[in-house]
DRENLOTOR-45944 format. One line per 2 residues: number of its first residue (from 1); their letters; for each residue x, y, z of N, C-alpha, C. Coordinates in nm, 2 decimals. Layout:
# residues N
NUM> A> X Y Z X Y Z X Y Z  ...
END
This chain:
# residues 138
1> XX> -12.46 -4.78 0.90 -12.34 -4.71 0.91 -12.30 -4.65 0.78  -12.28 -4.52 0.77 -12.24 -4.46 0.64 -12.11 -4.51 0.58
3> XX> -12.10 -4.52 0.45 -11.98 -4.56 0.39 -11.90 -4.44 0.36  -11.77 -4.45 0.37 -11.67 -4.35 0.34 -11.62 -4.37 0.20
5> XX> -11.63 -4.27 0.11 -11.58 -4.29 -0.02 -11.49 -4.17 -0.06  -11.39 -4.19 -0.14 -11.30 -4.08 -0.19 -11.37 -4.03 -0.32
7> XX> -11.40 -3.90 -0.33 -11.47 -3.85 -0.44 -11.38 -3.77 -0.53  -11.27 -3.73 -0.49 -11.17 -3.65 -0.57 -11.03 -3.66 -0.51
9> XX> -10.94 -3.66 -0.60 -10.80 -3.67 -0.56 -10.71 -3.57 -0.64  -10.60 -3.54 -0.58 -10.50 -3.45 -0.65 -10.36 -3.46 -0.59
11> XX> -10.27 -3.42 -0.66 -10.13 -3.42 -0.62 -10.05 -3.32 -0.70  -9.93 -3.29 -0.65 -9.84 -3.21 -0.73 -9.75 -3.30 -0.81
13> XX> -9.69 -3.25 -0.91 -9.58 -3.33 -0.98 -9.47 -3.36 -0.88  -9.40 -3.47 -0.90 -9.28 -3.50 -0.82 -9.17 -3.40 -0.85
15> XX> -9.12 -3.33 -0.74 -9.02 -3.23 -0.76 -8.88 -3.29 -0.72  -8.78 -3.24 -0.78 -8.65 -3.27 -0.74 -8.60 -3.19 -0.62
17> XX> -8.55 -3.26 -0.52 -8.51 -3.19 -0.39 -8.41 -3.09 -0.42  -8.42 -2.98 -0.36 -8.33 -2.86 -0.36 -8.32 -2.78 -0.49
19> XX> -8.36 -2.84 -0.60 -8.34 -2.77 -0.73 -8.46 -2.79 -0.82  -8.56 -2.86 -0.79 -8.68 -2.88 -0.88 -8.77 -2.76 -0.88
21> XX> -8.88 -2.77 -0.96 -8.97 -2.66 -0.97 -9.05 -2.63 -0.85  -9.05 -2.72 -0.75 -9.13 -2.70 -0.63 -9.03 -2.67 -0.51
23> XX> -8.91 -2.65 -0.54 -8.81 -2.63 -0.43 -8.83 -2.50 -0.35  -8.89 -2.40 -0.42 -8.91 -2.27 -0.35 -9.05 -2.26 -0.29
25> XX> -9.13 -2.36 -0.30 -9.27 -2.36 -0.24 -9.27 -2.40 -0.09  -9.33 -2.32 -0.01 -9.35 -2.35 0.13 -9.45 -2.47 0.14
27> XX> -9.44 -2.55 0.24 -9.54 -2.66 0.25 -9.68 -2.62 0.27  -9.71 -2.51 0.34 -9.85 -2.46 0.36 -9.90 -2.41 0.23
29> XX> -9.82 -2.34 0.15 -9.87 -2.29 0.02 -9.89 -2.41 -0.08  -9.80 -2.51 -0.07 -9.81 -2.63 -0.16 -9.94 -2.71 -0.13
31> XX> -9.96 -2.73 0.00 -10.08 -2.81 0.04 -10.21 -2.73 0.00  -10.21 -2.60 0.03 -10.33 -2.52 0.00 -10.36 -2.53 -0.15
33> XX> -10.26 -2.52 -0.24 -10.27 -2.53 -0.38 -10.35 -2.66 -0.42  -10.30 -2.77 -0.37 -10.36 -2.90 -0.40 -10.51 -2.91 -0.35
35> XX> -10.53 -2.86 -0.22 -10.66 -2.86 -0.17 -10.76 -2.78 -0.25  -10.72 -2.66 -0.29 -10.80 -2.58 -0.38 -10.84 -2.65 -0.51
37> XX> -10.74 -2.71 -0.57 -10.76 -2.78 -0.70 -10.85 -2.90 -0.68  -10.84 -2.97 -0.58 -10.93 -3.09 -0.55 -11.07 -3.04 -0.53
39> XX> -11.09 -2.94 -0.45 -11.22 -2.89 -0.43 -11.28 -2.83 -0.56  -11.20 -2.77 -0.64 -11.25 -2.72 -0.77 -11.31 -2.83 -0.86
41> XX> -11.27 -2.95 -0.84 -11.32 -3.07 -0.92 -11.46 -3.10 -0.87  -11.51 -3.05 -0.77 -11.64 -3.08 -0.71 -11.73 -2.96 -0.70
43> XX> -11.77 -2.90 -0.82 -11.85 -2.78 -0.82 -11.98 -2.79 -0.74  -12.04 -2.90 -0.72 -12.16 -2.92 -0.65 -12.15 -2.92 -0.50
45> XX> -12.02 -2.93 -0.46 -11.99 -2.93 -0.31 -11.97 -2.79 -0.26  -12.04 -2.76 -0.16 -12.01 -2.63 -0.09 -11.89 -2.65 0.00
47> XX> -11.78 -2.59 -0.03 -11.66 -2.61 0.06 -11.68 -2.58 0.21  -11.78 -2.50 0.24 -11.81 -2.47 0.38 -11.87 -2.59 0.45
49> XX> -11.91 -2.69 0.37 -11.97 -2.81 0.44 -11.86 -2.90 0.49  -11.74 -2.87 0.47 -11.62 -2.95 0.51 -11.62 -2.95 0.66
51> XX> -11.62 -3.06 0.72 -11.61 -3.07 0.87 -11.48 -3.05 0.93  -11.37 -3.10 0.86 -11.24 -3.09 0.91 -11.14 -3.11 0.79
53> XX> -11.02 -3.05 0.81 -10.91 -3.08 0.72 -10.81 -3.15 0.80  -10.78 -3.28 0.76 -10.69 -3.36 0.83 -10.57 -3.38 0.74
55> XX> -10.45 -3.33 0.79 -10.33 -3.32 0.70 -10.22 -3.40 0.77  -10.17 -3.50 0.69 -10.05 -3.57 0.73 -9.92 -3.50 0.70
57> XX> -9.83 -3.50 0.79 -9.70 -3.44 0.77 -9.60 -3.51 0.85  -9.50 -3.57 0.79 -9.40 -3.65 0.86 -9.31 -3.58 0.95
59> XX> -9.29 -3.45 0.92 -9.20 -3.37 1.00 -9.26 -3.23 1.02  -9.36 -3.22 1.12 -9.43 -3.09 1.14 -9.35 -2.99 1.22
61> XX> -9.25 -2.94 1.17 -9.17 -2.84 1.24 -9.12 -2.73 1.14  -9.07 -2.63 1.18 -9.02 -2.52 1.09 -9.14 -2.47 1.01
63> XX> -9.12 -2.46 0.88 -9.23 -2.41 0.79 -9.35 -2.50 0.80  -9.33 -2.63 0.83 -9.44 -2.72 0.84 -9.51 -2.73 0.98
65> XX> -9.47 -2.64 1.07 -9.52 -2.63 1.20 -9.65 -2.54 1.21  -9.68 -2.49 1.32 -9.79 -2.39 1.34 -9.92 -2.45 1.31
67> XX> -9.95 -2.58 1.34 -10.07 -2.65 1.30 -10.09 -2.63 1.15  -10.01 -2.69 1.07 -10.00 -2.69 0.93 -10.14 -2.71 0.86
69> XX> -10.22 -2.79 0.92 -10.36 -2.82 0.87 -10.44 -2.70 0.87  -10.44 -2.63 0.98 -10.53 -2.51 1.00 -10.48 -2.40 0.91
71> XX> -10.35 -2.38 0.90 -10.29 -2.28 0.81 -10.33 -2.31 0.66  -10.32 -2.44 0.63 -10.36 -2.48 0.49 -10.50 -2.45 0.47
73> XX> -10.59 -2.48 0.56 -10.73 -2.45 0.55 -10.75 -2.30 0.52  -10.69 -2.22 0.60 -10.70 -2.07 0.58 -10.65 -2.03 0.44
75> XX> -10.54 -2.08 0.40 -10.48 -2.05 0.27 -10.56 -2.10 0.15  -10.64 -2.21 0.18 -10.72 -2.27 0.07 -10.86 -2.20 0.07
77> XX> -10.88 -2.11 0.15 -11.01 -2.04 0.15 -11.12 -2.11 0.24  -11.08 -2.20 0.32 -11.17 -2.27 0.41 -11.16 -2.21 0.55
79> XX> -11.20 -2.08 0.56 -11.18 -2.01 0.68 -11.25 -2.06 0.80  -11.37 -2.13 0.78 -11.45 -2.18 0.89 -11.42 -2.33 0.92
81> XX> -11.32 -2.38 0.85 -11.29 -2.53 0.87 -11.17 -2.55 0.96  -11.19 -2.62 1.07 -11.07 -2.65 1.15 -10.97 -2.74 1.08
83> XX> -10.86 -2.76 1.14 -10.76 -2.84 1.08 -10.68 -2.91 1.19  -10.64 -3.04 1.16 -10.56 -3.11 1.25 -10.44 -3.17 1.17
85> XX> -10.32 -3.15 1.23 -10.20 -3.21 1.16 -10.17 -3.34 1.23  -10.15 -3.44 1.15 -10.12 -3.58 1.19 -9.98 -3.61 1.16
87> XX> -9.91 -3.67 1.25 -9.77 -3.72 1.23 -9.76 -3.87 1.26  -9.74 -3.94 1.15 -9.71 -4.08 1.16 -9.59 -4.11 1.07
89> XX> -9.50 -4.02 1.06 -9.39 -4.02 0.97 -9.43 -4.06 0.83  -9.37 -4.17 0.77 -9.40 -4.21 0.63 -9.54 -4.24 0.61
91> XX> -9.62 -4.26 0.71 -9.76 -4.30 0.69 -9.86 -4.19 0.73  -9.81 -4.07 0.74 -9.89 -3.96 0.79 -10.01 -3.93 0.70
93> XX> -9.99 -3.93 0.57 -10.11 -3.91 0.48 -10.21 -4.02 0.48  -10.16 -4.14 0.49 -10.25 -4.26 0.50 -10.33 -4.25 0.63
95> XX> -10.26 -4.21 0.74 -10.33 -4.19 0.87 -10.44 -4.08 0.85  -10.41 -3.98 0.78 -10.51 -3.87 0.76 -10.64 -3.93 0.69
97> XX> -10.62 -4.01 0.59 -10.73 -4.07 0.52 -10.80 -4.16 0.61  -10.73 -4.24 0.69 -10.79 -4.33 0.78 -10.88 -4.26 0.88
99> XX> -10.83 -4.15 0.94 -10.91 -4.07 1.03 -11.03 -4.02 0.97  -11.02 -3.97 0.85 -11.14 -3.91 0.78 -11.24 -4.02 0.76
101> XX> -11.20 -4.14 0.71 -11.29 -4.25 0.69 -11.36 -4.29 0.82  -11.29 -4.30 0.93 -11.35 -4.33 1.05 -11.45 -4.23 1.10
103> XX> -11.42 -4.10 1.08 -11.51 -3.99 1.11 -11.64 -4.00 1.04  -11.63 -4.03 0.91 -11.75 -4.05 0.83 -11.83 -4.17 0.88
105> XX> -11.77 -4.28 0.89 -11.83 -4.40 0.93 -11.90 -4.39 1.07  -11.84 -4.31 1.16 -11.90 -4.30 1.29 -12.00 -4.19 1.30
107> XX> -12.03 -4.12 1.19 -12.14 -4.02 1.18 -12.10 -3.88 1.23  -11.97 -3.85 1.23 -11.92 -3.72 1.28 -11.94 -3.62 1.17
109> XX> -11.97 -3.66 1.04 -11.99 -3.56 0.94 -11.98 -3.64 0.80  -12.01 -3.56 0.70 -12.01 -3.62 0.56 -11.89 -3.58 0.47
111> XX> -11.83 -3.46 0.50 -11.73 -3.41 0.41 -11.60 -3.38 0.50  -11.49 -3.45 0.46 -11.36 -3.43 0.52 -11.26 -3.41 0.41
113> XX> -11.16 -3.33 0.43 -11.05 -3.32 0.34 -10.93 -3.39 0.41  -10.88 -3.50 0.35 -10.76 -3.57 0.40 -10.65 -3.54 0.30
115> XX> -10.54 -3.49 0.35 -10.43 -3.45 0.26 -10.30 -3.49 0.33  -10.19 -3.46 0.26 -10.06 -3.48 0.31 -9.96 -3.39 0.24
117> XX> -9.85 -3.35 0.31 -9.75 -3.26 0.24 -9.62 -3.30 0.31  -9.51 -3.29 0.23 -9.38 -3.30 0.29 -9.28 -3.22 0.21
119> XX> -9.20 -3.15 0.27 -9.10 -3.06 0.20 -8.97 -3.06 0.29  -8.92 -3.17 0.33 -8.80 -3.18 0.41 -8.68 -3.13 0.34
121> XX> -8.68 -3.13 0.21 -8.56 -3.07 0.14 -8.54 -2.92 0.17  -8.64 -2.86 0.22 -8.63 -2.71 0.25 -8.57 -2.69 0.39
123> XX> -8.55 -2.79 0.47 -8.49 -2.77 0.60 -8.35 -2.74 0.58  -8.30 -2.66 0.68 -8.16 -2.63 0.68 -8.08 -2.75 0.72
125> XX> -7.95 -2.75 0.71 -7.87 -2.86 0.74 -7.89 -2.90 0.89  -7.95 -3.02 0.91 -7.96 -3.07 1.05 -8.07 -3.01 1.13
127> XX> -8.15 -2.93 1.08 -8.26 -2.87 1.16 -8.38 -2.84 1.08  -8.49 -2.85 1.15 -8.62 -2.81 1.08 -8.68 -2.69 1.15
129> XX> -8.62 -2.65 1.26 -8.67 -2.53 1.33 -8.58 -2.41 1.29  -8.63 -2.34 1.18 -8.55 -2.23 1.13 -8.62 -2.10 1.17
131> XX> -8.54 -1.99 1.19 -8.60 -1.86 1.22 -8.69 -1.81 1.11  -8.79 -1.74 1.15 -8.88 -1.68 1.05 -8.96 -1.78 0.96
133> XX> -9.00 -1.89 1.02 -9.06 -2.00 0.95 -9.21 -1.97 0.92  -9.27 -1.88 1.00 -9.41 -1.85 0.98 -9.44 -1.79 0.84
135> XX> -9.55 -1.83 0.79 -9.59 -1.78 0.65 -9.61 -1.62 0.66  -9.54 -1.55 0.58 -9.55 -1.40 0.58 -9.69 -1.35 0.57
137> XX> -9.79 -1.43 0.51 -9.92 -1.38 0.49 -9.99 -1.35 0.63  -9.94 -1.42 0.73 -10.00 -1.40 0.86 -9.92 -1.30 0.94
END
């Protein structure tokens, strides 16, 4: 049985809700930024060999909707990589890592990107389903 190992990691700085340096970043743009940076740490890896991008998101609605994982893959330049968004609330990113590890161990592939993003401070008061939430690039 193949062993699953984490070969590179990345994260954004912690931002202050509503007024920090990350307050104006959409969740899809933020996740794609980190995915690109992590893949850049692995110059010997062909990003096209990625089997799947598994993205944890505790509140996948509004700007975090629209299958955030696939949108993140596209924005990160992984055009031929599928994406699945996982919701397990506070444990969504952990679940993404768990799913990737299980996929490697079961022989489904060798390269998976497991990530997570959360930007609930961008939600309007009491709602995550805001009009015009789709990324304008699409």
